[in-house]
C-alpha positions as CSV (number, residue, x, y, z in Angstrom):
1,X,17.7,-0.1,68.7
2,X,20.6,1.1,70.7
3,X,22.3,-2.3,70.4
4,X,21.7,-2.4,66.6
5,X,23.4,1.0,66.3
6,X,26.3,-0.1,68.5
7,X,26.8,-3.1,66.3
8,X,26.7,-1.0,63.1
9,X,23.5,-2.5,61.8
10,X,21.9,0.9,61.5
11,X,23.2,4.5,61.2
12,X,20.8,6.1,63.6
13,X,17.9,5.3,65.9
14,X,14.6,6.3,64.2
15,X,11.9,8.0,66.2
16,X,8.4,6.8,65.3
17,X,7.0,10.4,64.9
18,X,9.8,11.1,62.3
19,X,9.6,7.8,60.5
20,X,7.3,8.9,57.7
21,X,9.5,11.9,56.8
22,X,12.7,9.8,57.2
23,X,11.5,7.2,54.7
24,X,10.0,9.7,52.3
25,X,13.4,11.4,51.9
26,X,15.3,8.1,51.9
27,X,13.1,6.8,49.0
28,X,13.3,10.0,47.1
29,X,17.2,9.9,47.4
30,X,17.4,6.3,46.4
31,X,15.2,6.8,43.3
32,X,17.2,9.7,42.1
33,X,20.6,8.1,42.8
34,X,19.4,4.8,41.2
35,X,18.3,6.6,38.1
36,X,21.7,8.3,37.9
37,X,23.5,5.0,38.4
38,X,21.5,3.5,35.5
39,X,22.4,6.5,33.2
40,X,26.1,6.1,34.1
41,X,26.0,2.3,33.4
42,X,24.1,3.0,30.1
43,X,26.6,5.5,28.8
44,X,29.5,3.3,29.8
45,X,28.1,0.5,27.7
46,X,27.5,-1.6,30.9
47,X,31.2,-1.5,31.7
48,X,30.6,0.2,35.1
49,X,29.4,-1.8,38.0
50,X,26.7,-0.4,40.3
51,X,29.3,0.1,43.1
52,X,31.6,2.1,40.8
53,X,28.7,4.2,39.5
54,X,27.6,4.9,43.0
55,X,31.1,6.0,44.1
56,X,31.3,8.4,41.1
57,X,27.9,9.9,42.0
58,X,29.0,10.3,45.7
59,X,32.2,12.1,44.6
60,X,30.0,14.6,42.7
61,X,27.6,15.3,45.5
62,X,29.1,17.9,47.9
63,X,30.1,16.5,51.3
64,X,27.9,18.8,53.3
65,X,24.9,17.7,51.3
66,X,25.5,14.0,51.7
67,X,24.8,14.0,55.4
68,X,21.1,14.3,54.8
69,X,18.8,12.5,52.4
70,X,16.6,15.6,52.1
71,X,19.6,17.9,51.3
72,X,20.8,15.4,48.8
73,X,17.5,15.3,47.0
74,X,17.2,19.1,47.0
75,X,20.7,19.4,45.6
76,X,20.1,16.8,42.9
77,X,16.9,18.7,41.9
78,X,18.6,22.1,42.0
79,X,20.2,23.9,39.0
80,X,23.6,23.6,40.8
81,X,23.7,19.9,40.2
82,X,23.2,20.0,36.5
83,X,26.6,21.0,35.4
84,X,28.7,18.5,37.6
85,X,26.3,15.6,36.8
86,X,26.4,16.3,33.0
87,X,30.2,16.6,33.1
88,X,30.4,13.2,34.9
89,X,28.1,11.6,32.3
90,X,30.1,13.3,29.4
91,X,33.4,12.0,30.8
92,X,32.1,8.5,31.2
93,X,30.7,8.4,27.7
94,X,33.9,9.9,26.3
95,X,36.0,7.2,28.0
96,X,33.7,4.5,26.7
97,X,33.8,5.9,23.2
98,X,37.6,6.1,23.2
99,X,37.9,2.5,24.3
100,X,35.6,1.4,21.6
101,X,37.4,3.4,18.8
102,X,40.8,2.1,20.0
103,X,39.4,-1.5,20.0
104,X,38.1,-1.1,16.5
105,X,41.3,0.5,15.2
106,X,43.4,-2.4,16.6
107,X,41.3,-4.9,14.7
108,X,42.2,-3.1,11.4
109,X,45.3,-3.8,9.3
110,X,48.0,-1.0,9.2
111,X,46.8,0.0,5.7
112,X,43.1,0.2,6.7
113,X,44.0,2.1,9.9
114,X,46.0,4.7,7.9
115,X,43.1,5.1,5.5
116,X,40.6,5.6,8.3
117,X,42.7,8.1,10.1
118,X,43.1,10.3,7.1
């Protein structure tokens, strides 16, 4: 295990007595983060990649919380996470909507565009 850590294959050596707890929190975190990724991709009209969505989620989660799977799960379940996560989803949805409206307007003739924008 020490060699795997030295090579960068793993982040930490896992003790057998802590394995159940470690994997419980790891799975809980992955499920919550994956669900958020899917929501982001949905509201973006599938324009966001999984990697981009994950980067956006990681920017919203406070740095001190990201160091532990358990802390991340607890933060994601807490009321403190609601506002930043909803803002992120709203911002992505707004960007997607703007792009769609602009694309639709560009397809119209000048007369039709002026009529729509009245």
